[in-house]
N, C-alpha and C positions, 0 to 999 in steps of 0.2 A: 819299906813299902811304898813310901812317896816316889823313892827312886824308880821303882819299878812301874808305876803309874806313868811317870814322866817319859820314861823310855818307850812304853807302848804308845803314848800320845804321839811322840816325835816320830815313830816308825809308821803310825797311821797316816799323820800329816805328810810325811815326805812321800808315803804311796799315793796319797791323793795328789799332791802337787805333780808327781811323776806322770801319773794317768792323765791329768787335765792337760799336761803339755803334749802328750803324745796325741790326745784327741784334737788339740789346737792344730797339730801340723796335718790333719786332714787325712790321717792313715797313711802317710808317706812311710814307706820302708823298704826293704830290698824286694824289687819287683813292682813296687807301688808307684802310683802316679805322682812323682815328685822329681824335682830337678836332682840329677847326680845320681839317680839310682838306675841300675840296669833294667832293662825291660825282660820280662820272662818270655819264655817261648809260648806260653798259654797267651800272654799280653799281647805278643806281636801278632798271633793268630787271630786275636779278637778285633784287633785294630783293622787287619786286613778283610776281615768278614764284614765288619761295618762299612768298610770302604767300597768292597764288592757289592754289597746291598745297595749303597748309595749310587753307585757308579753303573750299577746293572751289568756286572761282568760276567762273562761265559767262565766254565770251568778251567779252560785252559790259561784264561787271563788270571783268574785267581790263584791258580798254583805258581804261575810265574811271578806274580806280585808278592806272593808270599815268600818265595825263595830271595827275591830283591831285598824285602825287609829284613829277613833273617841275615843275609850278607851285611846290609846296612849297619844292623845293631851289632853285630859281631866285631864290626870295625869300630864302632864307638866305643865298645867295651873294652878292646884293646888300646885306644887312646886313652881311656880313663885310667887303666891299668899303668900305662906309661906315666900318667901324671901322679898317681898314686906313689909309685917307685921313686920319682923324682922330689917327693915330699911336698906335692901341691904346685898349682901354676905360680911362676913368679909373674910379678906385673909386667914385666918387659916380654914374657912367653904368652899372655893372654891374647895378644892381637894375632900371633902365629897360631894360636891354637883355634881361635874363631874363624880364621881363615881356612884352616884344616878342616873345620866342620863344615863350612860353606862349600868347600870343594866337594866333600862327601855327600852332602846333599844335592849338589848339581850333578854329580855322577849318578846318584839314584834317581834323580828326575829324568836324565837322559835316558835311562833303561827305562821308566815307566813310559816315556814318550814313545819307544819302540813297541812297547806292549800294548798300549791304549790306542782307542781310535782317536780321532783329532777332537771329536765333542767330549769324550770321556777325559782326555788329559785337560782340556780347557776347564771342565768342571773341578777336577782335581786341584789345579791351580788355584781356583776361587775357593775352595776348601782350605786350602793350605794359608792362602792370604787372610782368610777369615780366623783362622786358629792364631796366625802371628798377631793379627790385630787385638784379638781377646788377650793373648799374653802382654801385649805392649800396655793395654789398657787396664788389666788387671787390679794393678795398685793405684792408678791414678783417680782421684776424685774426677767427677765429670766437669768438662770445661777446662781441665788442667793438664796442659799437654807437657808440663815439666816433669822429670822423673823425680819421685821421692828422694830426700836425702836419706842417707844412712848412716847409723851411728851417732854418737854424741859429739856435739860440737860442730858437725857439719852443716852448712848452709848451702 
């Protein structure tokens, strides 16, 4: 009887630990808002809808941007799949992959520039810079511009 109680207690404890770990990740998962997870078609449309509202896009611009974003995320998914098939990024490949992503973003932005008015594109760039700034500062304490150390024993 004691063994059964210990078994059930261990099962309940492991379920609680697992669920708390998932909650701590902020709901990241397939299609969710986290690094390394592909955007779903609905997520892409929602992102473009928000952008359309902010930039006050007309219907034609909205449709064009949606197509640009769909193409962009399909390319990203292809790159991620390549990386998975190769067993993950090797340290020497990280810079090359970063350069590839930057190039893809620049191509997307060039297409945006063709679609948007000058004022809308300027506003879009401000939104993107704000987003990047928030990502850079997400894990840094105020006043500290240093990147946090990762892993044990690293300084």
